[in-house]
N, C-alpha and C positions, 0 to 999 in steps of 0.2 A: 364437050367435056373432056378435060385433059387428064391423062392418067400419069401416075408417078411411077418412075422406074424403081426397081429394088434398091439401087444404090442411093437414090434420093430419100427413100424411106429410112434406110439405115443411118444416113447422115442426120436426118431430123431427130431421130430417137436419141442419137449420141449428143446432140446439142441440148435437148431437153434434160437429159440425165446430168450433163455438166452444169447446167443452170441450177438444177435442184441441189447439187452437191455444194454450191457456193454458199458460205454463211451469210445470214442476213445482216445488213448494215445496222450497227448499234446506234440507237437514238439517244442522244445526250439530253438529259433532263435539264430543267432550269437551274437547280441547285447542285448539279453534278458536273464538275469541270471535265473537259475532254481529256482523254488519255494523253500523257506527255505534256501536260500543261503546268502542273505544280512545280516540278523540278526546274524547268526552264524559267518559270516565273520567279522562283526564289533566287536562281542564279542571276537573272537580269536585274532584279530589284533588291539585291542582298543588302545594299546600304540602307534601304528603307526598313528592311526587316531588323537589321542591327540597331537602327536608330529607335524604332518603336520598342524593341526589347530593352534597350538601355534606359529609355524614359520611364517605362513601366517599372523596371527594377529599382531605379532611383526613387520613384514615387513610393514603392513598397517599403524601401529602407527608411524613407522619411516618415511614413506612417507608423512603422514599427518603433522608431526612436521617439516619436511624439506620444506614444501610448503611456498611460500611467504605470509607473514602475512598481514592481512587487519585490520586496526584500525577503531574503531567506537566511535564517541563522540556524546553527546546529549545535547540539550538546551531546556528548558521548557518555554513555552509561556502561558500567561494567558489572557483570554478575560474579559475586564472590570476590575472593582475594587471590591474585595470581602469585604463585611461588614456584618458579622453574626448578628449584632444588628439591621439591617434594617428590617422593617416590611415585605417587599417583598423579603426577602432573598431566600425563597424556590422557588418562581417563577423565580428569577434571576438565580439560579443555573440551573434550567431546561432549560431556554432559552439560557443561556450561554453555556451549554453543547452541544446543537444543533449548536450554532455558532462555537464552537471549532472544531466540525467535519467539518463544511464548510470551516473554515479558514485554517485548516490543508491541504486542497487540493491546497492552493495557493503556496505551496512549489515549484511547477514547473511552476508558472506563469512567463510570459516573463519579466516583470520588475524585479522580484526576480532574475532570471537567469542573466539578464543584470548587476545587481548590483554585483553578484558574479563574473561575468566575468571581470568587471571593477577593482575589488579589488584583486582578486586572480588569474587573468589571465587564467581562465578556460573557455573553450567554453561552449555553452549552452548544447550541448549533453553530454559533460563530467560532467558538474555540475548536470544535471538531473539524470545521472546514479549513482552519488554518494550521492544524497540527497533523503530523504524520511521523512514522517511525519505521525503521527497517534495520534488520540485523546486519552486522559486518560479517561477510563470509569467512568461515574457518576461524572465528574469533569469539571469545566469550563476552562480546560487547555489542551494543546496538546504538543507533544514532536517532535522536529526537530532533525533528525539524519543526521550526516555527516560522510562519510568514506574516508579513505586515506591510502597511503602507510606508513605514519608515524603518531605518536600520535599528533604531532604539527599540521600537515596539516588537520587532522580530526577535531581537536578542532577549528582551524581557520575557516574551512568550516561551521561547525555547528553554530558558533557565527555570522559569516557574513550573513548566510542565515536567521537566526533568526531575526536579525536586519532588513534585507531586507523585510521580511514578515511583520514586525511591520510597517515599512514605507509604504509599498504597501497597506495594509489594511486601515491604517489611511487616506491615500490619496484617495483611490477609494471609501471608504464609506462616506467621508465627502463632496465629490463633488456632487453638485446638479445642473443638467443642467437647471432646471426650474428657479433656482435663477439667473443664468447667463443671461437667456433670459429676465427675468423680469427687471434686472438691465439695459439692453439695452432699453427696453420699457420705463423705468422711465426717462432715459436721453432724449429720444425723447419727452416725455410728458412735461418735464421741459422746453425744448426749445419752445414747443407750448404755454406754459403759458407765457413765456417771450415775444414771438411775439404778443400774444393776448394783453398783458399789454401795449406793445409799440403802438399797433394799437388803444387801448382805449385812451391812453394819447395824441396821435396825433389827434384823432377826437375831443378831448376836446379843445386842443390848437387851432385848426382850426375852432372852433365854428361850428362843423358839426350839422346836423339836429338831432332832438331828436330820430328819428328812427335809424339813423346811430350810434349814441352813444349807444342806447339800444342794437343793434346788436353786437357792439364791447364789451359791458359789458357781454352779454350772451355768446359770444365766450370765453371771459376770464374765466367766471364761469365754463363753460363746461370743459375747459382745466384744471382748478383747481380740479374739481371733478375727472377727469380721473387720474390726477397726484396722488391724495390722494388714490384712489383705487389701483393703481399699487404699491404705497408705502406700503399699508397694505398687499398686496399679497406677496411682496418681503420680508417683515419682517417675515411673516409666513413661507415662504420657507427657509429662513436663520435659523430660530429657530428650524426647523425640521431636520436640518442637524446633522449628527453624529459629536461628538467632534473630533477635529483634533489630539488630543493626549489622550492616556488612553484607546482607544478602544481595542488595543492589546498591551501588554507589556511583556518584558522579565522577567520571574519569577526567573529563575536560568540559568545562562550562562554555557557553557561547560568549565570545568576545567581539565578534565582527559579523557582518552580514553582507551578502552579495545580492545584486539585483539582476533582473532579466532584461535590461535595456539592450545589451548586445545581442542576446538570443532573439529578442523580438525583431530587431533590425534584420538579422540574418534570415529569420523565417519569412517575414513579409517581403524581404528583398527577393528571396527565391520564388515565392508565389508570383510577385510582380514580373520577374524574368520569364517564367513559364507562360504567364498570360500574355506578355509582350511578344513572345515568339509566335504564339498562336495568332494574335491579332496582326502581327507583321506579315506572316505567311498568307493570311487571308487577304490582306491589302495587296500583296504582291500578285496573287492570283487574279483579283479583280482588275488590277491595272493591266496585267498581261492579256486578259480576255478583251478588255476595251481596246488595247493596241491592235489585236488581231482583227477585231471587227472593223476598225478604221482602215486597216490594210486591205480588207476584202472590199469595202465600199469604194476605196480609191482605185 
């Protein structure tokens, strides 16, 4: 039996330690390309990558251009009347800008959709899907958009919806429930004055006692005071109502419509280009792997 010298033992331990420190060789999976394969593959087969990307991009553009077109028309509405020479012009613009934002949301109000349905024979759901509105920043105006399969239908929808918004806002903001209630109270108070006057005249004709005539006179005076107070309140309620016209007006009606043909072509073309780049790079990697396997076999 041979014995190992101390120097041999030290050399063996050093060899085992060096082997343990070496990293394990990475095993390449079936679907994982080796390191340094993708970039060389793209560089070698760049013409194929460009060709596939171009074909897919052209196909996407053709698909986008062949899609059914949607036309969009717009009508511009204005809140109030603009008078730059007015002393309160700046305050008007600030308040009207906020009102334009609020009024633009009335595009899907039920009275507006009913008006569209009555004139264009569209259901409420169809009209709501084809209508939208947005305020113009820093302006007392907002824009009503209407879409349709043809330019004529889009223009009709935008104009009809714009006029319906004008009518709806004028009616809803000019109505004051308090004024209507006070008007009913005024009629009742007027009848009370008439009855009190008849009672007073009757007591005078019948030579009623002084106390009876005084009570009749007091009843008539009370009815008159009540009638005057209701009349004053009614006048204040009516004067505080918004004007029935001019609150919202059509600044510019829809006269033309644009379609989404070009935007569809650009969108689908970009999608096709990105897809073509991915497919082209994958094809280049597959060809490069095949080329290397053939080189190894040969």
